[in-house]
C-alpha positions as a printed Julia matrix, in Angstrom:
413×3 Matrix{Float64}:
   0.0    0.0     0.0
   2.73   2.46    0.96
   4.69   1.66   -2.18
   1.68   2.41   -4.35
   1.11   5.66   -2.47
   4.76   6.5    -2.96
   4.52   5.97   -6.71
   1.44   8.19   -6.92
   3.14  10.85   -4.81
   6.23  10.82   -7.03
   4.07  11.37  -10.1
   2.14  14.17   -8.4
   5.38  15.8    -7.2
   6.73  16.01  -10.75
   3.65  17.97  -11.79
   3.68  20.18   -8.71
   7.35  21.06   -9.14
   6.53  23.06  -12.28
   2.94  24.07  -11.48
   2.39  27.84  -11.77
   1.79  29.77   -8.59
  -1.71  30.79   -9.69
  -2.77  27.14   -9.95
  -1.34  26.21   -6.55
  -2.95  29.27   -4.99
  -6.31  28.42   -6.54
  -6.05  24.95   -5.01
  -5.19  26.38   -1.59
  -8.1   28.8    -1.65
 -10.41  26.05   -2.84
  -9.23  23.83    0.02
  -9.87  26.63    2.52
 -13.39  27.26    1.24
 -14.15  23.53    1.18
 -13.06  23.06    4.81
 -15.47  25.76    5.95
 -18.25  24.55    3.66
 -17.91  20.96    4.91
 -17.29  21.88    8.55
 -20.41  20.05    9.73
 -19.21  16.71    8.39
 -15.69  17.33    9.71
 -17.06  18.12   13.18
 -19.21  15.0    13.07
 -16.13  12.9    12.32
 -14.21  14.7    15.06
 -16.96  13.9    17.54
 -16.4   10.19   16.85
 -12.73  10.6    17.7
 -13.51  12.56   20.87
 -15.99   9.94   22.08
 -13.4    7.22   21.51
 -10.78   9.32   23.3
 -12.97   9.83   26.36
 -13.76   6.11   26.45
 -10.04   5.37   26.34
  -9.35   7.71   29.27
  -7.57  10.41   27.29
  -6.5   13.37   29.46
  -8.19  16.75   29.28
  -5.19  18.37   27.6
  -4.95  15.63   24.95
  -8.66  15.88   24.28
  -8.14  19.61   23.75
  -5.38  18.84   21.26
  -7.73  16.49   19.41
 -10.8   18.71   19.52
 -12.07  20.73   16.57
 -14.64  23.53   16.62
 -16.07  25.87   13.97
 -13.48  28.42   15.09
 -10.59  25.99   14.77
 -11.74  24.88   11.33
 -11.96  28.53   10.29
  -8.44  28.93   11.68
  -7.24  26.03    9.51
  -8.85  27.68    6.48
  -7.3   31.05    7.32
  -3.9   29.37    7.52
  -4.35  28.03    4.0
  -5.4   31.47    2.75
  -2.33  33.05    4.33
  -0.09  30.5     2.68
  -1.75  31.2    -0.68
  -0.94  34.9    -0.25
   2.78  34.29    0.25
   5.28  34.69   -2.55
   5.94  31.39   -4.26
   9.42  30.21   -3.22
   9.92  27.9    -6.21
  12.26  29.31   -8.84
  13.49  32.06   -6.53
  17.15  32.82   -7.14
  19.02  32.98   -3.83
  22.23  34.15   -5.42
  24.47  33.81   -8.38
  27.88  34.42   -9.83
  29.68  34.55  -13.12
  32.52  32.07  -13.54
  35.8   33.42  -14.92
  35.05  31.49  -18.12
  31.73  33.34  -18.55
  29.28  30.72  -17.26
  26.35  32.01  -15.21
  25.81  30.0   -12.0
  22.46  30.53  -10.3
  21.38  29.08   -6.94
  17.61  28.51   -7.26
  14.87  27.19   -4.97
  13.24  23.84   -5.81
  10.82  21.55   -3.93
  12.08  18.73   -1.73
   9.85  16.31   -3.68
   7.72  13.96   -1.58
   7.31  14.82    2.1
   6.12  12.27    4.65
   4.46  13.31    7.91
   3.89  11.07   10.93
   1.97  12.85   13.67
  -0.31  12.27   16.62
  -3.73  13.54   17.72
  -3.63  16.96   16.02
  -6.11  17.02   13.09
  -5.18  20.61   12.24
  -1.76  19.27   11.19
  -3.47  17.5     8.29
  -4.51  20.82    6.78
  -1.38  22.76    7.76
   1.01  20.19    6.3
  -0.99  19.74    3.12
  -1.16  23.46    2.47
   2.52  24.17    3.07
   3.62  21.22    0.98
   1.35  22.19   -1.9
   2.53  25.8    -1.93
   6.18  24.71   -1.92
   5.59  22.26   -4.77
   5.8   19.06   -2.72
   3.5   16.07   -2.66
   2.75  14.82    0.85
   1.89  11.48    2.44
   0.24  11.97    5.82
  -0.07   9.44    8.62
  -1.87  10.67   11.71
  -2.52   8.75   14.9
  -5.45   6.43   15.44
  -6.93   8.92   17.94
  -7.76  11.35   15.1
  -8.34   8.97   12.21
 -11.96   9.95   11.48
 -11.12  13.66   11.64
  -8.08  13.23    9.41
  -9.99  11.19    6.85
 -12.72  13.82    6.64
 -10.24  16.71    6.3
  -8.07  14.9     3.72
 -11.1   13.88    1.65
 -12.38  17.46    1.5
  -8.97  18.83    0.49
  -8.34  16.14   -2.13
 -11.64  16.91   -3.83
 -10.85  20.63   -3.81
  -7.43  20.03   -5.37
  -8.94  17.82   -8.08
 -11.33  20.6    -9.07
  -8.39  22.85   -9.98
  -6.82  20.29  -12.3
  -3.96  19.26  -10.01
  -3.67  15.64   -8.94
  -5.62  14.54   -5.89
  -2.57  12.44   -5.08
  -0.71  15.61   -4.19
  -2.21  14.85   -0.76
  -2.56  11.27    0.47
  -3.55   9.96    3.89
  -2.46   6.59    5.26
  -5.65   5.19    6.78
  -3.91   2.2     8.35
  -2.89   3.41   11.82
  -1.08   0.24   12.93
   2.56   0.3    13.96
   3.39  -1.69   10.83
   2.28   1.16    8.56
   4.4    3.64   10.54
   7.46   1.42   10.26
   6.88   0.91    6.54
   6.64   4.66    6.04
   9.89   5.21    7.94
  11.58   2.93    5.43
   9.93   4.11    2.21
  13.25   4.67    0.49
  13.06   5.71   -3.13
   9.75   7.48   -2.61
  10.03   9.78    0.43
  12.57  12.57    0.14
  12.13  13.53    3.78
  10.1   12.34    6.78
   8.91  14.76    9.46
   7.61  13.39   12.78
   5.42  15.7    14.84
   4.35  14.62   18.29
   5.68  13.51   21.64
   9.16  12.38   22.58
   8.3    8.69   22.07
   7.14   9.19   18.49
  10.11  11.33   17.51
  12.58   8.93   19.11
  11.01   5.96   17.29
  11.22   7.72   13.93
  14.83   8.8    14.45
  15.86   5.29   15.52
  14.03   3.3    12.85
  13.85   5.54    9.79
  16.04   4.78    6.79
  14.84   7.89    4.94
  16.08  11.39    5.81
  14.35  12.83    8.91
  13.8   16.37   10.19
  13.25  16.24   13.95
  10.52  18.49   15.25
  10.05  19.78   18.7
   9.68  17.99   21.89
   9.05  21.07   24.02
  10.62  21.04   27.47
  10.42  24.84   27.69
  11.5   27.07   30.6
  10.64  30.5    31.94
  13.31  32.09   34.17
  12.29  34.97   36.45
  15.44  37.04   36.96
  16.25  39.08   40.09
  15.33  42.34   38.31
  12.09  41.13   36.77
   8.76  42.93   36.76
   7.02  40.32   38.93
   3.48  41.07   37.8
   4.59  40.71   34.2
   6.45  37.52   35.09
   3.39  35.95   36.71
   1.24  36.74   33.68
   3.84  35.32   31.29
   4.2   32.1    33.29
   0.44  31.66   33.53
  -0.04  32.19   29.82
   2.89  29.96   28.86
   1.56  27.14   31.05
  -2.22  27.33   30.86
  -3.31  28.88   27.56
  -2.82  25.48   25.91
  -0.74  23.1    28.02
  -0.86  20.28   25.47
   1.26  22.07   22.85
   5.02  21.95   22.46
   5.61  25.65   23.18
   3.98  25.49   26.62
   6.17  26.14   29.66
   7.1   22.99   31.61
   9.58  24.35   34.17
   9.71  27.65   36.05
  13.05  28.89   37.36
  13.04  31.75   39.9
  16.02  33.7    41.23
  16.31  33.34   45.01
  16.32  37.11   45.48
  12.7   37.42   44.31
  11.37  33.94   45.05
   9.44  34.89   48.21
   7.48  37.53   46.29
   7.32  35.93   42.86
   6.23  32.4    43.74
   2.99  33.34   45.59
   2.05  35.65   42.72
   2.59  32.89   40.18
   0.8   30.32   42.31
  -2.21  32.62   42.71
  -2.73  32.75   38.94
  -1.94  29.09   38.29
  -4.3   27.91   41.02
  -7.19  29.37   39.03
  -6.4   26.72   36.41
  -5.76  23.91   38.91
  -2.12  23.59   37.9
  -0.19  21.03   39.94
   3.18  22.36   41.13
   6.22  20.14   41.71
   8.99  22.11   43.35
  12.4   22.04   44.98
  12.86  22.33   48.76
  12.95  26.14   48.73
   9.79  26.29   46.62
   7.99  24.0    49.07
   9.23  26.06   52.01
   7.76  29.23   50.47
   4.5   27.79   49.12
   3.88  24.95   51.55
   3.21  21.24   51.36
   0.55  21.59   48.68
   3.52  21.67   46.31
   4.75  18.16   45.54
   8.45  17.42   45.79
  10.08  17.64   42.37
  12.22  14.79   41.12
  15.04  14.8    38.62
  12.65  13.25   36.11
  10.17  16.11   36.55
  12.73  18.64   35.35
  13.35  16.51   32.25
   9.67  15.94   31.42
   7.4   17.52   28.83
   4.17  17.18   30.82
   1.77  18.46   28.13
  -0.66  18.88   31.03
  -1.58  21.19   33.9
   1.65  20.36   35.74
   4.62  22.68   36.28
   8.05  21.9    37.72
   9.54  24.74   39.79
  13.07  25.43   40.99
  14.6   28.34   42.9
  18.09  29.1    41.58
  20.9   30.98   43.25
  22.13  32.9    40.24
  21.61  33.76   36.59
  24.3   31.24   35.67
  22.57  28.45   37.59
  19.4   29.13   35.61
  21.28  29.0    32.3
  23.08  25.81   33.35
  19.78  24.17   34.33
  18.31  25.04   30.93
  21.4   23.7    29.18
  20.99  20.39   31.03
  17.26  19.85   30.58
  16.12  21.94   27.6
  14.92  20.22   24.44
  16.11  23.24   22.45
  12.62  24.46   21.62
  11.7   27.76   23.34
  13.22  29.44   26.41
  12.3   32.7    28.16
  13.84  35.17   30.59
  11.76  37.8    32.36
  14.03  40.69   33.36
  14.54  44.45   33.28
  18.31  43.92   33.31
  19.6   44.56   29.79
  22.89  42.78   30.37
  21.2   39.61   31.62
  18.74  39.7    28.73
  21.62  39.93   26.28
  23.6   37.16   28.01
  20.52  34.92   28.06
  19.92  35.26   24.32
  23.59  34.55   23.65
  24.09  31.61   26.03
  20.8   29.72   25.74
  20.81  27.27   22.84
  17.25  26.96   21.53
  15.27  27.48   18.34
  13.51  30.47   19.94
  14.76  32.57   22.86
  12.43  35.13   24.46
  12.93  38.21   26.6
   9.77  39.28   28.47
   7.29  37.37   26.3
   5.46  34.04   26.51
   6.95  30.98   24.84
   3.51  30.36   23.35
   4.43  32.58   20.4
   6.75  29.96   18.87
   4.37  29.19   16.06
   4.45  29.51   12.29
   1.35  31.67   12.21
   2.59  33.99   14.95
   5.97  34.33   13.21
   4.3   35.4     9.98
   4.68  32.09    8.12
   1.0   31.22    7.97
   0.67  27.61    9.0
   3.69  25.5     9.94
   4.62  21.92    9.28
   6.43  21.63   12.59
   9.02  23.3    14.8
  12.48  21.94   14.14
  14.8   21.63   17.13
  17.73  20.38   15.09
  20.32  22.6    13.44
  20.72  21.16    9.94
  18.61  22.5     7.06
  15.88  24.1     9.18
  15.44  25.33   12.75
  12.37  26.74   14.47
   8.92  26.97   12.84
   9.07  25.41    9.38
   7.15  27.26    6.68
   7.24  27.07    2.9
  10.87  28.17    2.55
  12.01  25.36    4.85
  10.25  22.85    2.58
  12.51  23.71   -0.33
  16.02  22.79   -1.36
  18.37  24.34   -3.91
  19.44  23.54   -7.42
  22.41  25.14   -9.16
  21.44  26.16  -12.69
  24.42  26.84  -14.94
  24.22  28.67  -18.29
  27.14  28.45  -20.67
  27.96  28.79  -24.36
  30.22  25.86  -24.99
  32.65  26.03  -22.03
  34.61  22.84  -21.36
  37.03  21.98  -18.59
């Protein structure tokens, strides 16, 4: 099955690689309109997934990740419209030179080819990935988790029909409906058909893909993100930032998982933070100093807690003795996704941005902004935490490669 899908994707990718921007944009706008028009059927399919998730004991935060609403479907459609409005990256000349013998050497943008996506219970990824791949001239094979299979099938079906109406191949977007482990493994080893595989989900999924894939892989973000409240922070601002970073959507990879607080402000800062977090029933797991300040309602933090992406209403807390201790803690436990310092001290802000190694580093702003849409990329296909090819939110430019085009008039070497 995967081989046949790979063959169809290869054929579709050849067409897409030279498709004019107006045709790709028409397909994207048609997909957006179709998602909104067919929102009732998509929501009905999503309800089936939610009922199965509740029956299986899925946590509140994971159910939120799985859930669709008219607003979220409209958001998916808006993402596709934004992508359609972007300049087409294909054929763009990044640079060029003239060889001493007169040849013109141009570095031009081309699609990657066929992109594979393995992801978990996030049906919006189905639309985001399809739109970005289409705009950048790539065919895509999508494999979501079993938790969202009905939602993904409904979304993919709607988009495939919309693409077909523009004259492009429906096989530009394909969904693997087999959600067994065997299909995931087969996709990881679809050599000759997949040009790149992008996993998007929890640490277990990403680790499995990296360990078992024989095709090229771009790792996307496990998000063990930190907020550090410095000794010269505006504490009211800090409390609001921590609350937003933890509670606005705890299931996503840019949510805060650990709070670090300088000892000089801990006695004031921690009660302020706790007051806001308690309104959302956030469970705190803290060091000895944290528990001394806030009391026994705070659970004792373990080493594992500081290394965990909770994706839930749980926050690890540690009081640190210095700026350097905070930076060292982040260096030890960070997944390289998004890190934040809250401070009015310019020198510490500068040092933090220089010393902290992450895809996104914030000064006085919530980590929740690490997002393709928020960064002006429209939708995103994932947030890369690696350093080769792409890092941070991956938009259409990150789904391209380069080709050197050389014009001569008979030169030989």
